[in-house]
C-alpha positions in Angstrom: -16.0 -5.8 -43.0 -14.7 -9.3 -43.6 -11.0 -9.2 -44.4 -10.3 -12.8 -44.9 -12.6 -15.7 -45.8 -11.3 -18.9 -44.6 -12.3 -22.6 -45.8 -14.8 -23.1 -43.2 -18.4 -22.6 -44.2 -19.6 -21.7 -40.6 -16.6 -19.2 -39.8 -14.9 -16.2 -41.3 -12.0 -14.0 -40.6 -12.8 -10.6 -39.4 -10.4 -8.0 -38.4 -7.9 -10.7 -37.8 -10.3 -12.9 -35.8 -12.4 -16.0 -36.6 -16.2 -15.3 -35.9 -19.5 -16.9 -37.0 -21.3 -15.9 -40.1 -24.5 -15.3 -38.4 -22.6 -13.1 -35.7 -20.9 -11.0 -38.3 -24.0 -10.5 -40.5 -26.0 -9.7 -37.4 -23.3 -6.9 -36.7 -23.5 -5.5 -40.0 -26.8 -5.0 -40.1 -26.7 -3.2 -36.5 -23.7 -1.1 -37.8 -25.8 -0.3 -40.9 -29.2 0.5 -38.7 -27.0 2.7 -36.5 -25.5 4.7 -39.2 -28.7 5.2 -41.0 -30.3 6.2 -37.6 -27.5 8.9 -37.1 -27.9 10.2 -40.3 -31.5 11.0 -40.0 -31.8 12.3 -36.3 -29.7 14.8 -34.4 -26.8 13.4 -32.2 -25.2 14.7 -28.8 -21.5 14.4 -30.5 -22.0 15.7 -34.2 -19.0 16.9 -34.3 -18.6 16.3 -38.1 -20.8 15.8 -41.0 -20.3 12.4 -42.6 -21.0 11.7 -46.3 -23.6 8.8 -46.5 -21.1 7.1 -49.0 -18.5 7.2 -46.4 -20.5 5.0 -44.0 -21.7 2.6 -46.6 -17.8 1.6 -47.8 -16.4 -1.4 -46.2 -12.6 -2.1 -45.5 -11.0 -5.0 -47.4 -7.5 -6.6 -46.7 -6.2 -5.3 -49.9 -6.8 -1.5 -49.1 -5.5 -1.3 -45.7 -2.0 -0.2 -45.0 0.4 -3.3 -44.0 1.2 -2.4 -40.4 1.3 -4.7 -37.3 -1.6 -4.1 -35.3 -0.8 -6.9 -32.6 -2.9 -6.8 -29.5 -0.5 -7.2 -26.8 -1.6 -8.5 -23.4 -2.3 -5.0 -21.8 -5.2 -4.0 -24.4 -8.3 -5.2 -25.4 -10.6 -4.4 -28.5 -13.4 -2.3 -27.1 -17.1 -2.8 -28.4 -17.8 -2.2 -32.1 -19.6 0.9 -32.6 -19.8 4.0 -34.9 -16.3 5.8 -34.6 -18.1 9.2 -34.4 -19.9 8.5 -31.3 -18.3 9.6 -27.7 -15.0 11.3 -27.2 -11.3 10.1 -27.6 -8.0 10.6 -26.1 -5.5 11.3 -28.4 -1.9 12.3 -29.0 -1.6 15.2 -31.2 2.0 14.7 -32.4 1.3 10.8 -33.4 -1.7 11.5 -35.1 -0.3 14.7 -37.3 2.9 12.5 -38.1 0.3 9.8 -39.7 -2.1 11.7 -41.5 -0.7 11.2 -45.1 -1.5 8.3 -47.2 1.4 5.4 -47.1 0.9 5.1 -51.1 0.3 8.8 -52.7 1.3 10.8 -49.5 -1.5 13.0 -49.9 -3.0 14.5 -46.9 -5.9 12.7 -44.7 -8.8 14.1 -43.6 -10.8 13.2 -40.8 -14.3 13.4 -42.9 -12.9 10.5 -44.8 -12.8 8.2 -41.5 -14.7 5.0 -42.5 -14.2 2.9 -39.4 -12.2 2.6 -36.0 -10.9 -0.1 -33.7 -10.6 0.6 -30.3 -7.6 -0.8 -28.0 -8.6 0.4 -24.6 -8.1 4.3 -24.3 -6.5 4.3 -27.6 -7.6 3.0 -31.0 -6.6 2.9 -34.7 -8.4 5.1 -37.3 -9.1 3.7 -41.0 -8.9 7.0 -43.3 -9.6 6.7 -46.8 -7.2 8.8 -49.3 -9.4 11.5 -50.6 -7.2 11.0 -53.9 -9.7 9.8 -56.5 -6.8 8.0 -58.1 -5.6 6.3 -55.0 -8.4 5.7 -52.5 -6.2 3.8 -50.2 -7.5 3.0 -46.8 -4.7 4.0 -44.2 -4.3 2.6 -40.8 -3.6 5.8 -38.4 -3.1 5.2 -34.6 -4.0 8.0 -32.0 -1.2 7.4 -29.6 2.2 5.8 -29.0 2.9 2.2 -28.7 5.4 0.6 -26.5 7.7 -2.3 -27.3 5.0 -4.8 -26.7 2.5 -3.2 -29.3 0.4 -2.0 -26.5 -0.8 1.5 -26.4 1.3 3.8 -23.8 -1.7 5.4 -22.8 -3.3 2.4 -21.3 -0.3 2.0 -19.0 -0.8 5.5 -18.0 -4.1 5.0 -17.2 -3.1 2.2 -14.6 -0.3 4.5 -13.2 -3.0 7.2 -12.9 -5.2 4.9 -11.1 -2.5 4.1 -8.5 -1.9 7.7 -8.1 -5.2 8.6 -7.5 -6.0 5.8 -5.1 -8.8 4.6 -7.2 -9.8 0.8 -8.4 -10.4 -0.7 -11.9 -14.1 -0.3 -11.3 -14.0 3.4 -10.6 -11.7 4.2 -13.4 -14.4 2.6 -15.8 -17.3 4.8 -14.3 -15.5 7.7 -14.5 -14.4 7.5 -18.2 -18.0 6.0 -18.9 -19.4 9.5 -17.3 -17.1 11.2 -19.6 -18.3 9.6 -22.4 -14.9 8.2 -23.4 -14.4 4.4 -24.4 -13.3 3.1 -21.1 -10.4 0.3 -20.6 -11.9 -2.7 -19.7 -11.5 -3.5 -15.7 -9.9 -7.0 -16.8 -7.4 -5.0 -19.0 -6.2 -2.8 -16.1 -5.8 -5.9 -13.7 -3.5 -7.4 -16.6 -1.7 -4.3 -17.0 -1.5 -4.2 -13.1 0.5 -8.1 -13.0 3.1 -6.6 -15.6 3.5 -3.2 -14.0 3.4 -3.9 -10.5 7.1 -5.3 -10.1 8.4 -2.2 -12.0 6.2 0.2 -9.7 7.5 -1.5 -6.5 11.2 -1.5 -7.6 11.0 2.3 -8.7 9.4 3.3 -5.2 11.9 1.0 -3.2 14.9 2.8 -5.1 13.4 6.2 -4.8 13.0 5.5 -1.2 16.3 4.3 -0.5 17.6 7.0 -2.5 15.7 9.6 -0.4 17.2 7.7 2.9 20.8 7.9 1.8 20.2 11.8 0.7 18.7 12.3 4.2 21.4 10.4 6.0 24.0 12.2 4.3 22.4 15.9 4.9 21.8 14.9 8.9 24.1 16.4 11.7 24.2 14.4 14.8 22.7 16.0 18.1 24.4 13.7 20.5 21.6 11.3 20.5 22.1 7.9 19.3 20.9 7.7 15.6 21.0 4.2 13.9 22.3 4.5 10.6 21.2 2.6 7.5 23.5 0.9 4.8 20.9 -1.1 2.8 22.9 -3.1 0.2 20.0 -3.9 -2.5 22.4 -6.1 -4.5 23.4 -8.4 -1.4 19.4 -8.4 -0.8 18.7 -9.8 -3.9 21.2 -12.9 -3.8 20.4 -13.7 -0.1 16.8 -12.4 -0.1 15.1 -12.5 3.4 17.0 -15.8 4.8 19.4 -14.0 6.8 17.4 -10.7 7.5 16.9 -11.8 11.1 20.9 -11.9 11.5 21.3 -8.3 10.3 22.1 -5.9 13.0 20.1 -2.7 13.6 22.9 -0.4 12.3 22.1 -1.9 8.9 18.2 -1.7 8.8 16.6 1.1 10.8 17.3 4.8 10.4 15.8 6.2 13.5 16.5 6.8 17.0 16.2 4.2 19.7 14.7 5.0 23.1 14.5 2.2 25.9 11.2 2.7 28.0 9.9 1.2 31.2 6.9 1.8 33.6 6.4 0.6 37.2 2.8 -0.2 38.3 0.6 -0.2 41.5 -0.1 -3.9 41.1 1.1 -6.8 38.8 -2.4 -6.7 36.5 -2.8 -4.9 33.5 -5.6 -2.8 35.4 -3.2 -1.5 37.9 -2.1 2.3 38.0 1.2 3.3 36.6 3.3 4.6 39.0 6.7 5.2 37.3 7.6 6.1 33.6 10.9 6.4 32.2 12.9 6.3 28.8 16.6 6.9 27.8 18.5 8.0 24.3 21.6 7.7 25.2 22.1 11.1 26.7 18.7 12.3 27.9 16.9 10.7 30.5 13.0 11.0 31.2 12.2 9.5 34.5 8.6 10.9 36.4 6.6 9.3 39.2 3.0 9.4 38.8 0.2 9.8 41.7 -1.7 6.3 41.6 -5.7 6.5 42.0 -5.4 3.0 43.5 -3.6 1.6 46.4 -0.1 0.0 45.7 -0.3 -3.5 46.7 2.3 -5.0 49.3 3.8 -7.0 46.7 4.3 -4.3 44.0 5.7 -2.1 47.0 8.2 -4.5 47.7 9.2 -5.0 44.1 9.6 -1.4 43.3 10.3 0.2 46.3 7.6 2.8 45.9 4.5 3.5 48.3 2.2 6.4 48.5 0.4 8.4 51.1 -3.0 9.4 50.4 -3.4 11.6 53.1 -0.6 13.8 52.2 -0.5 13.0 48.3 3.1 12.3 48.7 5.2 9.4 47.0 8.0 7.7 48.4 10.8 5.8 46.9 12.5 3.6 49.3 11.4 5.8 52.0 12.7 9.1 50.5 10.0 11.4 49.1 9.8 11.7 45.5 8.0 14.4 43.4 4.8 12.8 41.7 2.3 14.1 38.9 -1.1 13.5 37.4 -0.8 10.7 35.0 -1.8 13.1 32.4 0.6 15.7 33.1 3.2 13.0 33.1 1.8 11.5 29.6 1.8 15.3 28.0 5.6 15.6 29.3 6.5 12.3 28.0 4.8 13.3 24.3 6.9 16.7 24.4 10.2 14.4 25.1 9.5 12.0 22.2 8.6 15.0 19.9 12.0 16.3 20.2 13.4 13.2 18.6 12.8 11.9 15.0 9.9 9.7 15.4 12.1 6.9 17.9 11.3 3.2 18.5 10.1 2.5 21.8 12.4 -0.5 23.2 11.1 -2.7 26.3 11.7 -5.9 27.6 8.4 -8.0 27.5 6.9 -4.6 26.4 4.6 -6.3 24.2 2.9 -8.3 26.7 3.0 -5.8 29.7 4.2 -2.0 29.3 2.2 -1.2 25.9 -1.2 -2.6 26.9 -1.2 -0.7 30.3 0.2 2.5 28.5 -2.0 2.2 25.5 -5.0 2.1 28.1 -3.9 5.2 30.0 -3.5 7.2 26.9 -6.7 6.4 25.6 -8.5 7.3 28.9 -6.5 10.8 28.5 -7.5 11.0 24.9 -3.8 11.4 24.1 -3.4 8.2 21.8 -3.9 9.9 18.3 -1.2 12.5 19.5 1.0 10.0 21.0 1.5 7.7 17.8 2.6 10.7 15.8 5.7 10.6 17.5 7.0 7.4 17.5 7.7 4.7 14.8 6.7 1.7 16.6 7.8 -0.7 19.5 10.6 -3.6 19.7 10.4 -6.4 22.4 13.8 -6.8 23.4 12.6 -10.4 25.2 11.9 -11.9 21.6 15.1 -10.5 20.4 17.1 -12.2 23.3 15.4 -15.6 22.8 16.1 -15.5 19.0 20.0 -14.9 19.3 20.5 -17.0 22.5 19.5 -20.3 23.6 18.5 -21.0 27.2 21.6 -23.1 27.7 23.8 -19.9 27.0 22.1 -17.8 29.4 20.2 -19.5 31.8 17.0 -17.5 31.9 15.9 -14.4 29.9 15.2 -11.9 32.4 16.7 -8.4 31.8 18.7 -8.3 35.0 20.2 -11.8 34.1 21.0 -11.0 30.5 22.5 -7.5 31.7 24.7 -9.7 34.1 25.8 -12.4 31.7 26.4 -10.2 28.5 27.7 -7.1 30.1 29.0 -8.4 33.3 26.9 -5.5 35.5 24.5 -5.5 38.3 21.7 -2.9 38.7 18.7 -2.0 40.5 16.2 -4.2 38.3 13.3 -2.6 40.0 13.8 0.9 39.4 12.6 2.1 35.9 15.3 4.7 35.4 17.9 2.1 35.9 16.0 -0.6 33.7 16.0 2.0 30.7 19.9 2.8 31.0 20.7 -1.0 31.4 18.6 -1.9 28.7 20.3 0.7 26.2 23.5 -0.8 26.8 22.2 -4.4 26.2 20.7 -3.2 22.8 24.5 -3.4 21.3 24.3 -7.4 22.1 21.0 -8.0 20.3 20.4 -7.8 16.5 17.0 -6.4 15.1 15.7 -5.2 11.8 12.7 -3.5 10.4 10.5 -6.9 10.4 10.8 -6.6 14.5 8.9 -3.5 14.8 4.9 -3.8 15.4 2.5 -1.1 16.0 2.0 0.7 19.6 -1.7 0.1 19.1 -1.5 -3.5 17.9 -3.9 -4.5 20.8 -6.4 -1.8 19.9 -6.1 -2.8 16.2 -6.4 -6.7 16.8 -9.9 -5.7 18.8 -11.3 -4.1 15.8 -11.3 -7.5 14.2 -13.3 -9.0 17.0 -16.6 -9.4 14.9 -14.6 -11.8 12.4 -13.0 -13.7 15.0 -16.8 -14.4 16.6 -18.1 -15.2 13.3 -15.1 -18.0 13.1 -13.9 -16.3 9.8 -10.3 -15.5 11.0 -8.4 -16.9 14.0 -6.9 -14.4 16.9 -3.2 -15.0 15.7 -4.3 -13.8 11.9 -6.1 -10.7 13.6 -2.8 -9.8 15.3 -0.8 -10.6 12.2 -3.1 -7.8 10.4 -2.6 -5.5 13.6 1.1 -5.9 13.5 0.8 -4.8 9.8 -0.6 -1.4 10.8 -4.3 -2.8 9.6 -7.6 -2.3 11.4 -11.0 -3.6 9.9 -11.6 0.2 9.1 -8.7 -0.1 6.4 -10.0 -3.4 4.8 -13.5 -1.8 4.7 -12.2 1.3 2.7 -10.1 -1.1 0.3 -13.5 -3.2 -0.4 -15.2 -0.4 -0.8 -12.9 1.1 -3.6 -12.6 -2.3 -5.6 -14.3 -4.9 -3.7 -12.5 -8.1 -3.7 -9.7 -7.1 -5.9 -9.0 -4.2 -3.5 -8.7 -6.3 -0.4 -6.6 -9.1 -2.5 -4.3 -6.1 -3.3 -3.8 -4.8 0.3 -3.7 -8.0 2.1 -1.0 -9.3 -0.6 1.3 -6.7 0.1 1.3 -8.0 3.6 1.7 -11.7 2.9 -1.7 -12.9 3.7 -3.1 -15.6 1.2 -6.5 -16.1 -0.6 -8.2 -17.8 2.2 -7.8 -14.5 4.3 -9.1 -12.6 1.6 -12.1 -14.5 1.1 -12.9 -14.8 4.8 -13.0 -10.8 5.0 -14.8 -10.5 1.6 -17.5 -12.8 3.0 -17.8 -10.8 6.0 -17.9 -7.4 4.5 -20.5 -8.7 1.7 -23.0 -9.8 4.2 -22.5 -6.6 6.4 -23.3 -4.7 3.3 -26.3 -6.9 2.4 
């Protein structure tokens, strides 16, 4: 078993590694007992008959073929046990090419295997030459190796794990259940660190190619479609430093639809009285029958009044057709479904329009259907504050921005006029994909209330998680798949640090207990 005796009295070299003599002796005794037990009892995997003299033979350094069996960073030697136990994954082409003696060129036989060294899912077989005049022990790999001397099959296991949505621990359990020597979980994590940049780069390249192909095949139908020209080379040079200064034509490949609502009052609990949207050619504008009385303040601002006796709505004293809120929401969803998952724009939409519209969609049980037809939302108030200083524009009200930047005046309290003017104002603002936030960000934020109550995360952190499209259930699923490592993988993709990972891990661990 030992292939090199070093000068130390306490240590010897075993298969390229230093080990204590006592440990080696115990290992040899256990191997002998296992082999003896196998030869005298029935085994579940008795595929071949092993001559006893083969089992008692040992491998010395001068009989092994001189090959480089360097263990790279992405493989580990598995536990020592008889080679005939369990199942193996082998590449037949590689195995057949190496089944001849390196010295006398005689054909090798599986019955002459004397030992095995496992490297994750692959291994090296020590096969003795059947030629009595040679008896050279050959080192036969069961699979191909890459330039780093690691076996390809171990990298394939990691890629399969990603494709199946599994975690390292699940892979180990699956392979163990199949009686296949599994890749250690720590090995898979080493492979992940090495291959993750390559996988991410390939995914980005694939997405960009598909995006360009779709743009080349797209036909304009009169709607305002923002084109994408994503220059990867410039992104590498400049990074994200100038990301906020890139215009939408260079970042977002989707339709943009300014939207606006008018309410019965100034609070978020008020009813919607008008809903409008505009895509550049087709305007959506409908009035909604309120359940609450339109306040005098809201009426003076919007010009809308409602007579509950006659069920008639008036706009600046003129009667207009109004519908039930659920009917209008269904019409709005139908309007959006004709577009290509547009982005909804609005001035101060994050703090006002979105929460109110979200609540009405939830009450009408239409939120899930609505979310299927939009990409997200962008608040033009934040865009204006980022591009223009207060000294340049005076204030950031939409009416003032339109007047200053476009030189136009409009009825700021009519939703249809709001969206058409905002559509023109978009040409003066710069925005990118980073400005998009989820429409249901408020609902997603509320799912993290238990963590906020436990003082594990702050409300800004919860809102950041929600803006990434994450809710507590997403994190619970990642934790269930691969405990803390699963959480770290998901949260690190969105820029969250180890502190957040530990806080969520602590909460979910205590919840399971």
